[in-house]
N, C-alpha and C positions, 0 to 999 in steps of 0.2 A: 623340410630339415632330407638328409640325402639319406641313402637306402645303405645298409649293412652289408659288408661281403657274402655274396652266396654260394663260398667254394665249398665241398663235401671236404671231408676230414680226411688226410691223410692220401690224394688223391693228386691229380693234377688236372681230372677233370672236374667241370664244372658242371653246377647242378640243372639240371635241363632246364631250359628258356631263362639260362643266363648267359653271360658274352661267355665267349668258345675263345676267350685271348689265354697267353700261355700265361700258369700263378709267374706273379714279380716277383715273390719274398717267400724264408724258407718258411714251415710251420710255426716255431718259434716268435719271433716277428711278428707273423700275421695275427696270434695270438694278441700281442703287445702292442701293437697297431688296435685291434678291436678294440680291445678294453680303454686303450688312450681313448677311443671314437664315442664312446658310451660315456665315461667321465665328461667330456665333455658337451654331449648331445646332452647330458643331465645338467650341467649347470647353464646352458642357457636355456631350457624348457624349465627350471625352477627357478632363474632368476627373478626377481619383481620386475614389474612389467613401467612401475613409476618409480623415477629418483626425485629427489629434490635438496638441491644442495645451495639453500640460498639462509640458514641460519635458522629458519623459524622452525623447521620439522625435517626430522632421522631422515636420510637418505634411505636406510631401507624400510621405513616404515610405508606401508601400501593404503592409499583409504579405500575402506570398506565399506563405506556411506551406501552406495549403489550396487548391487551384482552384475547388473548388465546394465547399463544405462542405454546401449545400444536399442536392443527390444522393445524401446519405448515402454518401459512397464515399470508397474510398481506394486510393491506389497501393503495392503491396506488390514484394520484391525476390525479382522474377520478372525482372529482367535489364534490361527496357524499359521500365520505369515504366507499363504498364498499369495502367486500372481493374479492378479485383476485389472484390469481395465487395461487402456490404450490412449496416448498420447494423444492419437494423433484422432480419437475422438473428443467432439466437443461436445458440452451439456449447460444447455443454458441454466441459469438456476435464478427462475423471478423471484421476484421483488412485490411487494406491496403497493399496487398500483399498476401491474401486469409491466414495466420496464426491467429489462435484462440487464445484468452485472455488467460494469462496460469492461475492455479488455484489454485497454491503453493505457500508455501514461499517465491521463490525465486521470482514470479511471478511480471513483471513490465509494461506491452505494455503498454502505451498510447492508447486512440481510436484516430485514423486520424481525420481529418479537417471532412471529407467528412461522415464519421461516424456518428459525432457529431451532422450534421442536421436531421436523421432519428431518429426523435422522436417517443414514443409510447401514450405516455398522452398529453395533451395537458393544463394544467392545472398546476401552478408552487407551487401549497400548499395542503399540505392533512393534516387535521387533527386523528392525531394518537386514541385519545382517547373523547368523547363526553363528556363528566364527566367532566364538571370543577373545577375547584383546585386551592384553594384560599391561597395560601403562600406569605408570606411575604419572599422578596428575602434579605435582611439585616439579617434576624436571618437564612435562610441558608446560609447564607455565614459565619455565627460567628461558624454553627458548624459547619462546613466544619473546620475550623481552632483549634477544643478544640483539648486538649489533642499535642497541639504542631505542630496539623499536619499544613502543609504549604497550604496557600490555591490553588485549584489548580479548574479552568474555569473547567474542562472538567469532575471533579470529583465530581461537586456541585449536588444533589439531581436535579430529573428534574420537572422542575414546568413548562416549556412549552413546550406544545404537538406537536409540529408541525413539517412538514419538509419542507423545501422551496429550491429553486432558492436560491444562495447569491445574496444579493441586488444589488453587483456589478457586474451580471450577467444576470440581466434583462435585457436584449435587444433583440429583436426578430431573430437575429441572433446566438443564444448561445442558446441551450438543456433547453429542460421544462420537461424531464423524471424526476422528482424528485427521482424515488426510484435509477437510478444511478448515480445522478449526483447530487443530492439535499444533505443538512443537514440539521441533525435531532434535534430537542428538543435545539436550539442552539440561542437561541431569537436574538442577534447582528449579528449572520449571516444573517437574513432574514431585519433585518432594517437597519442596520449599511455600508453605502457606503466604512468604511474605514477597514474595516476587511475583512482579518485576520492581516491588520495592529494594532500596538499597537494605533498608534497615525497618524496625517496626516502626521508631519514631517517626522515620519518614513516611511512611505510612499511611499511622495517622492525623499526619497532617491533609490527606487527601481522602478520606472513607468516601466510598458510594453511597449514592443514592439509595434509603429505600423509604420504598413509597407503600399507603395504606391505598385500598383498593378507593379511599372517597380522594385523596390527593393525585394519583393514576386519575380518573376520572374528572377532576378540575383541570390538570394538566394536559391535556387531553382536549379537553374545549377550548380551552386559551390557545391554542397551537393549530388544532384544525380549524377550526371558526375565529379568526382572528377577526377584529371587529374592524380594523384599514388591512383592504387587499393589496397595499404598497406601506413604506415608510415614511416617514414623513419628509427625511430628506434635504435634514438641516446642516448637514456635516459637521457643527461643533456645539452641538446640544451641552445644552447643561448637563453637570456627573445626578443622577437621580438614584434616590433610595428607596427601599421596597417599601409599601405600602399594604402588601397583603405578604403578609410574613405565614411563612406553614407550607404553603403550597409551592411558588418555583421563584427562580433568583432573577427580578426583570430588573437589569441590568442599562439598559437604555429605554426611551420613552418611547412608543408609538410602534415596539415592534417587539412580535412575541418573545414567552420567556426565554431563558439557558434550558435544557433539558428534553427540547419537543424531540429529538431522535427515537425518545427511548419509548415514546407511544405511538410516534406514526415513524415510517419511510416516506422518502420519496415525497412528494409532495405535501405539503404541512411538516417536515422535517424539522422545520428553525431553523433561524440563523447563528446556531453553534454549531450545526452536527457536526464538523470536520476539524476541530480545533485538537489540536493534540496538545499534552504538557512536558515536559523535560527539566522534571522538578530541581535536580541541583544546577543548572543553569536558570532556572526561572524562566524559562522561555515558550511562550504559549504562542504557537502557529496555526494563523487561519489558515484550512487548507479549505480551495475552492474547486468543486470539481472540475474535471476538464481544464484544468492548472498546473499538472502536472505535482496531484497530490501522490499518486500511488510510491512516487519516490522519496517524500518523505516519512509518508508510513512505514515503508522499509528501512531508513535510516532512525525512524523511532526505533524502530525492534534491533537493529545495531546495539544504537546505543544500551537497550537493556540485556545486552549482551547473549539476543537467539540465535544460536549457531544456522540457522533453517531462514534468516531473516533475508534472504533472496527470494524465499518464498511470494506469492501474490498474499497480498500483507492483508488486504481488506477484512477478513472472516478470522483473523487470529485470534483467539479470545485470550490472549498476553496480554493485550495493546488497549484492551477494555479497559483498566484499572486507569491508562492514564489520557483515554477522552476526557476532553472538559464536560460534556453532554452529561457521563454516565456519573459525577460526582455530587454530593451535597451541596444544596446551594448556601450554606457557607462557605465553603470552598470557594464553590464561584466567585463568591462574591470579592474576597480574600485575592484572588489571582486577580480577578477584574482593577479593582482601586486600588489596590499596591503597585504604587510606581518604581518599583524595584523589579516586578515581571517586567519585560520585556513583550508585547508584543506586534506582532509582524505577520504579514503576508506578500505573495505575488499575486498579481492578475496579468492577462491575456488580452490581444487585442480581441475584441468582442464580438469581431466579423470571423475572426479566425477560430476561434471557439465554438461559436454557433455551429458551423460547419462542421468543425470536430464530435459535436453535439448529435450533429443530425446525421452525419454515418454513421455512427456506433451505435446512436439508442433508440434512431426514429427507421431509417433507411435497413437497418438492417434487420429490422424486425417489423418493418410493413404488412405482413401476410395478417399480423393482431389486430391491425388499425382498418376498421372495417366501410372505413367512407369513406379511402384512398381507392378503392376502385385496383392495387397493385401501382400507380401512378405520380405515386409522392415523387415530386421534385423539391428543389432546394428554396423554390419559389416559393409553391403554394405553402411549404411547412411557414414560410413568412406572413404570407400573407395570414396564415392562421391564427399566429400570435401576436398579430394586429390586431385581431378584432377583441370585442369589448369579452371579458370572462363570463361564461355562462355558469355562473355559481349560484346556489341555493345560498337563500336569505333566511339568516337565524333570526328568528323574534323573539323577546321575553311575552310574560302572558298576557301583560297590555298590548301587544303588538308593534313594541317599538321593537327595531331594528339593532340590534345586538351583537351583528358578525356574519359572515361567510362560510358556509360550508365546503371544506376539502373534500374531491370525491373523488374515489377512482378513477382506470381510465383514462377516457381521453379530451376528458374535461383538462387536463393539464397543457395539454399540446394549443389550450385558445388563450389567447392573454396573456402579460408576466405579472406574476402576483406571485402573493407567499405561498400561491396553491401547486408552482407550477414546478416542473422536475428540477432540478438543484442542477442537470447538466445544462441549462439553459436561463433557469431563472438568473436574474441582472446581478452581476458580481458585486455591487455593491450594498446588495439585500444580503451580503454575508457579514455576519460576527461584528454589524456594526457600525460597516465602515462610512454607510450614509449618512448618522448620524454622529458619529463618535472616530472621525481619521485622527481628529488627534490622540488619542491613546495608542496609536498606532506608530511606537518610537520607528520601523521601517518598514517601507511597502517597497517590494522588488519589482524586476517587467521580466516574466519568465522569456524572452528573447536573449535576456542576459542571464539565466542563471546562474553559469559555473563563475563565473566573477560576483555577483550581488550572495549566492549562497553562501559562498567562503568567507566574504565580509560580514554577514549576518552572525553565521558561525564562531566567527573570531572575535565580535562584537560583546559573544555570552561567552566566549570560554570554551566551547567545544570545536572547535577548528583543530586547533593542537593535538588535543586529548582525542576526539572519534573522527570528526569530518576530514581531516587528509591522511585516514588511516581506512578509510571505507573501500573494499574495493565490489565494483560494480559485476553484478552480473553472475551466474555458478550451474551448476547441474541442476536441470528441472526435470523433474518427471513427474507424472500422476495420472489420476483418469480421466481430469479434464482439464482445462489450461485456469480454471477456478478452482481448484482442489489440486493440488500440490504438494511433494516434497521437494525441499532443494539448500545442498550446504554453497558455503560457497566455493568460490572454484583455488582449492587448493593448492594447484600446481602454479597459481598465476599471482605472482609476486609483486606487478606495479602496482603501489598502492597510490595512485593518481588524485585517490580524493571525492568527496561526493561531491555530485555534478558535475565532476570534469568529464573531461572528453579523453578515451581513450579508444583500443580496437574494441573493445567488448561491446554489443549491442545489448542494450539492458530491456528493450519494451518488453511489455508480453502481446504478442502477436498485433503489434499495434502495424497494421497495414494501410490505414487510412492516410496516412500523411498529409493531414488537412491541410499544411500550408503551401503545400505543392501543387498542390490544385484549388487554392484561390482564381486563380485567371479563368480555370477550368468551367469553375461553378456560379461565381459570381459576374455579373454585367457593373458596369458603374450606376446603373441606378438602383439595382439594388443593394449595393454595396453603401450606399450614401441611404437608403430605406434602412438598413440597419445600425449604420453608426450617430444616424440622425433624430428615424422614429421608434427603433426600440430598444436599444441602447445608448440612451445618448447621454447619460449621467457616467455608462462605463467609460467609454470613449475618451469623452471629458477628462475622465481620470487616468484610463493610459495612457492619451497624448503627454499628459505634463507626466508621468511616470518616465512614458519611454524619451522623451526628450534630455530627463537626467542622463541619458547612456547607460553605461556599466556600473554606475554609483547606486545606490540606493536613496531612497526617499524618506522623507520624514514625512511625519504626518501631519507636524504642526505647523510645517511649512506650505505643506501641500492646503491645507485648510484653507488659509488665504487668499490663493489663489483658483478656492475652486465658489468661494463665494463672499463677496465682499462685507457681508456680517460680521464676518470672523475675524477678520483684524482689527474689530478692534476685540475683541477675545485674546487674540494671542497677544496684545498690550495689557491685559491687566496682570 
């Protein structure tokens, strides 16, 4: 900004230290020019920093979501809204079993029940901006529908500048750390006990499970001590009804029941841990670790109207009521049996997925694995997974084998069983794929995520209403990569859609780039071992899906190619 004139009044002599050039204008003109200069400088100084003329937001409105994102700081729930923490500081949140939280697009671990009770801050609410903003909510909604845009709650301008633990979770036994578990900028989440459902009637259709101490003990035994270490692998198993009422939903014969992740995380978390539901579309999406689950969790929060949906989603409580494992067994059975519900999953090249899991979950935590001596290679890791699982046997009073006990620690690094870490547990172990792939209307390949996500959402009616309006990325700050607060990019007007490519990087510190490192880490022999010894069924399924190109595959078509026994089933 230029400096004002420094001439002394009523004289042609400049003030000491100023230029010695003679005065160019008479006194009255100088005063006029000085006044004009002050007006111009004031206009520049007080003008808004950011404008938006795309029809979605008023040009005079400034996004006050963050006071100073450049500083890399965030306000947290300490009661006073003080600056606390630095985005550059990385905090590893550990789960049961010792595995850290994944930090890339394939991240999917849930925080274990024990970890959820380890709170950092006690207050439930934090104000991110102390400046009052007086907006009319109805006017904002009208702006959100200009030029034919569909009304999307998650994309409306931010008028509620607080973060909170959702109203339905404000109980003494739930987390109070807003940064990790709370919802930001979404007033309904803070005040409405029905959120994230649209109505009380919808909420009643999807009640959360309520377990007694005895029921929890029974479920934990079923999940943590499975009778068989691996699924039967039948592809087209006959549908089965529960024979053990009052405990858990046994949806598929020969695999652990639904709801295991309530009583266990990591090894023993069960086959349905990462199924998320979209009630209005009757879509049950089977998320698989290291197969892009983070983006789908973000889209779920976008779907329910959370304005901070670009935040790392895996600890957010507002998504809990829409997790399949969290529902009671009658709701789980209805969603599984009702053909009106679309079940879908994406899979990935097993060698590429294993490399991603190794780099993110093993190599980065090698100091905790005492048996590696700090020299663990991918080849050594593959060798350990090829060995028989070393699990304790569970016997009854008569000494008969009734199961194998999933234990914590390094035992999940040996063999591939139900007790293995879900980041390298075989993909076909997920959601009953190995037994009832015919139940999956669509199976996609993550290599074609853009086309196939659009196709899937179009089939269930979510592309036009939500998918094509999804904005990737967002302002992201927080005390760590796991606990952050983010809003949608308010000035980013390119709605290219969910999973579609644009200039915004959507990954969460995804520096591993396992696809680009395949040649670096794999020899032909090692690649053969992964595909034919460790993951033969994953590889067989992935090859069939991949061969279909950018079109989704159908489970009933796949089952006849996976097993000749399923051909007769398809003809019935």
